[in-house]
C-alpha positions in Angstrom: 84.2 87.2 105.9 86.8 86.4 103.7 88.7 86.0 106.9 91.1 88.6 106.9 91.9 89.4 111.3 92.7 92.7 110.0 93.7 95.9 107.3 96.3 98.6 107.6 95.1 101.4 105.2 98.2 103.1 103.4 99.2 105.9 101.6 101.5 105.8 98.8 102.9 109.4 99.1 105.5 111.0 101.7 104.1 114.3 103.4 106.4 117.5 101.9 106.8 118.1 105.9 108.0 114.3 106.6 110.9 113.5 108.5 112.9 112.4 105.8 112.6 109.2 106.3 110.6 108.7 104.0 111.6 108.3 100.1 108.9 109.8 97.2 108.4 107.2 94.4 109.9 108.3 91.6 107.1 110.5 89.6 104.5 110.6 92.1 104.3 114.3 94.6 104.4 114.5 98.0 101.3 114.9 99.8 100.3 118.6 101.6 98.2 116.6 104.1 98.1 113.0 106.3 95.4 110.8 104.6 92.5 110.7 106.5 89.3 108.2 106.5 86.3 108.7 107.3 83.0 106.4 108.2 79.9 106.8 105.6 77.7 104.9 108.0 77.4 101.9 105.7 80.3 99.5 107.3 77.9 98.9 110.7 78.4 95.3 109.8 82.3 95.3 109.4 83.6 93.8 112.3 87.9 94.3 111.6 90.5 96.1 113.2 91.9 98.4 110.6 94.6 101.2 110.8 95.5 103.7 108.5 99.0 105.3 108.0 101.6 107.5 106.0 103.9 105.7 103.6 106.7 106.6 106.2 105.2 103.8 108.6 103.8 101.8 106.0 107.0 100.7 104.2 109.0 99.1 106.7 105.5 97.2 107.8 104.8 96.1 104.7 108.0 94.6 103.9 108.1 93.1 107.3 104.6 91.6 106.1 106.3 90.3 102.8 109.4 89.0 103.9 106.9 87.1 107.0 105.0 85.6 103.7 102.0 87.4 104.6 99.7 88.3 101.7 99.8 92.2 101.3 97.3 93.5 98.5 98.1 97.0 96.9 95.1 99.0 95.3 95.7 102.1 94.0 93.0 104.5 92.7 93.0 108.8 92.9 90.5 110.6 94.1 88.5 113.0 92.4 89.7 116.6 92.6 87.4 118.9 94.6 86.5 122.5 94.5 85.6 124.3 97.0 83.3 127.4 96.3 83.0 130.1 98.8 
């Protein structure tokens, strides 16, 4: 509704087993698994192109967007830790 044509969701952590082209930010641990995005069914009215990428892919995309004057919004949050009991 705000007029965006696309959104890229980017992880802010490198994969621990990455190919070496990803540089972790200071004081941020690497991530053991690739980021996942799931659908809870509440976004049926959202019609926007979206893509999720890891940090190694996101950093060059973000740099190019910023260089060309494209609006880049960064939002960061911590996910809760979930303990699975068997």
